[in-house]
C-alpha positions in Angstrom: 31.0 0.4 -38.6 30.6 2.0 -35.5 29.7 5.0 -37.4 26.2 2.7 -38.6 25.8 1.4 -35.9 26.2 4.6 -33.6 23.9 6.3 -36.2 20.8 3.4 -35.9 20.7 3.6 -32.3 20.7 7.6 -32.4 17.7 7.2 -34.8 16.0 4.7 -32.2 16.3 6.4 -29.7 15.2 9.7 -31.5 12.0 7.4 -32.1 11.5 6.1 -28.9 11.9 9.5 -27.3 8.7 10.9 -29.6 6.6 8.5 -29.0 7.5 8.4 -25.7 6.9 12.6 -25.0 3.9 11.9 -27.3 2.2 9.6 -24.5 2.1 7.3 -27.4 2.7 4.3 -25.4 -0.3 5.4 -22.7 -2.6 4.4 -25.7 -0.7 1.4 -26.8 -0.8 -0.1 -22.7 -4.6 0.7 -22.2 -5.7 -1.2 -25.2 -3.7 -3.9 -24.7 -5.4 -4.1 -21.3 -8.8 -3.8 -22.6 -8.4 -6.3 -24.9 -7.2 -9.0 -22.5 -10.1 -8.3 -20.0 -12.6 -8.4 -23.0 -11.1 -11.7 -24.2 -11.3 -12.9 -20.8 -14.7 -11.8 -19.5 -16.4 -10.3 -22.8 -17.7 -7.3 -21.4 -17.1 -4.3 -22.4 -17.6 -2.3 -19.3 -15.4 -4.5 -17.6 -12.5 -4.5 -20.0 -12.3 -0.5 -20.0 -12.7 -1.2 -16.0 -9.8 -2.8 -15.5 -7.8 -0.9 -18.4 -8.6 2.1 -16.2 -7.4 0.7 -12.5 -3.9 0.1 -14.7 -3.8 3.8 -15.1 -5.4 4.5 -11.2 -2.1 4.4 -9.3 0.1 6.4 -11.4 0.1 10.2 -12.1 -2.1 12.2 -13.3 -5.1 9.6 -12.6 -3.8 9.2 -9.4 -6.0 12.4 -8.5 -8.5 9.8 -9.4 -10.9 8.9 -6.1 -12.1 5.2 -6.6 -15.7 7.0 -6.3 -14.3 9.6 -9.2 -13.1 6.3 -11.2 -15.8 4.3 -11.0 -17.9 7.7 -12.8 -15.5 8.1 -15.1 -15.7 4.6 -16.2 -19.4 4.5 -16.4 -19.0 7.3 -18.5 -16.0 5.3 -20.9 -18.3 2.6 -21.0 -20.5 4.7 -23.1 -18.4 4.8 -26.1 -18.9 2.0 -29.0 -15.2 2.4 -29.7 -12.5 1.4 -26.9 -9.7 2.8 -29.1 -11.5 6.6 -28.4 -11.5 6.0 -24.9 -7.8 5.1 -25.8 -6.9 8.5 -26.8 -9.4 9.9 -24.6 -7.3 8.9 -21.8 -4.0 9.8 -23.7 -4.8 13.5 -24.1 -6.1 13.3 -20.2 -1.9 11.8 -19.3 -0.7 14.7 -21.8 -2.4 16.8 -19.9 -4.6 18.3 -22.5 -7.3 17.5 -20.8 -7.3 18.6 -17.2 -7.9 15.9 -13.9 -10.5 18.4 -12.1 -12.7 18.5 -15.8 -13.0 14.5 -14.6 -14.8 15.6 -11.4 -16.9 17.7 -12.8 -20.8 16.2 -13.1 -21.4 18.2 -16.2 -18.5 17.4 -18.0 -19.1 13.9 -17.6 -22.9 14.1 -18.5 -21.9 15.9 -22.1 -19.0 13.8 -22.6 -21.0 10.7 -22.0 -23.8 12.3 -24.7 -21.2 12.8 -26.8 -19.5 9.4 -26.7 -23.0 7.9 -27.3 -24.0 10.2 -30.6 -20.4 8.9 -31.8 -21.5 5.7 -31.2 -24.8 6.2 -33.2 -23.6 8.3 -36.2 -22.8 6.1 -39.5 -18.9 6.1 -39.9 
């Protein structure tokens, strides 16, 4: 009996560790904050802003100033699908996208064009 309990706990810990390593919870947290604000206000941009503010105080997002964060929110708000934004936030949290890129206006302009293009393309 104890062997089964220890085995189940070990498997649960392994699954949790994997999800934490892949930053799965970043995406879930972003979407939860987005949905709560969107249900409250009905505004896509306000929901993106609220979801980004959840991450604003923790690394690596705390390296962005308030004006940088507002620029990022404006760009992210151009995406039609919040799940796409959540994946980008997850990539930043995981270190696949560097924070200095989010301060670069050329990068943000290109990202905004891409997000708008994705929103217009058929599934």
